C-alpha positions in Angstrom: -1.8 2.3 -13.6 -0.9 5.0 -16.1 -1.2 2.4 -18.9 -4.6 1.2 -17.7 -8.1 2.4 -18.7 -10.8 1.8 -16.1 -14.2 0.5 -17.1 -17.1 -0.2 -14.8 -15.5 0.6 -11.5 -18.1 1.8 -9.0 -18.8 5.5 -9.8 -16.6 5.4 -12.9 -18.1 4.6 -16.3 -14.7 5.0 -18.1 -11.5 6.8 -17.1 -7.9 7.0 -18.3 -5.5 5.6 -15.6 -3.4 8.8 -15.5 -6.5 10.9 -14.9 -7.6 8.5 -12.2 -4.2 8.8 -10.5 -4.4 12.6 -10.7 -7.9 12.6 -9.1 -6.7 10.2 -6.4 -3.7 12.4 -5.5 -5.9 15.5 -5.4 -8.3 13.7 -3.0 -5.5 12.6 -0.8 -4.0 16.1 -0.7 -7.4 17.5 0.5 -7.0 15.3 3.6 -3.8 17.0 4.4 -1.5 14.0 3.8 2.2 14.6 3.7 2.6 12.9 0.3 6.0 12.6 -1.3 6.1 12.4 -5.0 9.1 11.8 -7.3 11.5 10.7 -4.5 12.9 7.2 -5.2 13.2 5.0 -2.1 16.7 3.7 -1.8 16.5 1.7 1.4 14.1 0.7 4.2 15.5 -0.3 7.6 14.0 -1.3 10.9 14.3 1.3 13.6 13.5 1.1 17.3 9.8 1.6 16.9 9.2 1.5 13.1 11.1 2.1 9.9 13.6 4.5 8.4 12.8 5.1 4.8 15.7 6.6 2.8 15.2 8.4 -0.5 17.6 10.1 -2.8 16.7 13.3 -1.0 16.0 12.6 2.6 15.1 10.1 5.3 11.7 9.6 6.8 10.3 7.8 9.8 7.3 5.4 9.3 5.5 3.3 11.8 4.4 1.0 9.0 5.6 0.4 5.4 3.7 -0.9 2.4 5.7 -2.3 -0.5 3.7 -1.8 -3.7 6.7 -2.1 -6.0 5.5 -4.6 -8.6 8.1 -7.1 -9.5 10.9 -5.2 -7.9 11.1 -6.9 -4.5 14.7 -5.8 -3.6 13.7 -3.3 -0.9 11.5 -5.9 0.9 14.2 -8.6 0.6 16.8 -6.2 1.9 14.6 -5.5 4.9 14.5 -9.2 5.6 11.0 -10.1 4.3 10.6 -13.7 3.4 10.7 -14.4 -0.3 8.8 -17.4 -1.6 9.8 -20.0 -4.2 7.9 -17.9 -6.9 10.2 -14.9 -5.9 7.2 -12.9 -4.5 7.2 -11.5 -1.0 5.4 -13.9 1.4 2.4 -12.3 3.1 -0.4 -13.4 5.4 -4.1 -12.8 4.7 -3.8 -9.1 5.8 -0.8 -8.7 3.4 1.6 -8.4 6.3 5.1 -9.8 5.5 7.3 -11.8 7.8 8.6 -8.5 9.2 6.1 -7.1 11.6 4.3 -3.9 10.4 5.7 -4.3 6.8 3.2 -5.1 4.1 3.4 -6.1 0.5 0.6 -5.6 -2.1 -0.3 -6.5 -5.7 2.4 -8.2 -7.9 4.9 -7.6 -5.1 3.2 -10.4 -3.2 1.2 -12.2 -5.8 2.9 -13.3 -9.0 1.3 -11.7 -12.1 -1.6 -10.4 -10.1 -1.7 -6.8 -11.4 -4.4 -4.6 -10.0 -5.6 -1.3 -11.5 -6.5 0.0 -8.0 -4.4 -1.5 -5.2 -6.2 0.6 -2.6 -9.4 -1.3 -3.3 -7.7 -4.8 -3.2 -4.5 -5.9 -1.4 -3.8 -2.3 -0.2 -7.2 -2.2 1.5 -6.5 -5.4 3.4 -3.2 -3.9 4.5 -4.8 -0.6 5.5 -7.5 -2.2 7.5 -4.9 -4.2 9.4 -2.8 -1.1 10.1 -5.9 0.9 11.2 -7.0 -2.0 13.4 -3.5 -2.1 15.1 -3.7 1.6 15.6 -7.2 1.5 17.1 -6.5 -1.6 19.2 -9.6 -3.3 17.8 -11.0 -4.4 14.5 -11.5 -1.4 12.2 -14.2 -1.4 9.5 -13.9 0.9 6.5 -17.5 2.1 6.6 -19.7 4.1 8.8 -23.0 3.0 10.2 -25.7 5.7 10.6 -27.5 5.8 13.9 -30.8 4.9 12.2 -29.5 1.8 10.3 -31.4 -1.4 10.9 
């Protein structure tokens, strides 16, 4: 993403990839997300009701995990995710791997399919599936005003 330059994305005429990432992080922070930056993940293991994500600094619990690791599929493979003949992580239409509640996006799951904004592509499919599981029914990523026809 830092090497990209975005042209003609909705709401963006032209923007440097690093500037886009900085804006995205700021927006996420405004929602109060507990975002970790600069901690390399060293392992992901299944726990009783989710996952334990180990970094160089600490361990974290996660109900779901999304692998967006490009061509480095080692963490997903170590977790037991199925790897296809093309060496990508095998996913379903919602980007869920063979390990329940573990997802893979972008080039991690689709060979040479690089996306400038994963959250608007494969990551969005994964997020909608996770939100639907949490809600217990299909979740849609838009609001419908009361006066909509």
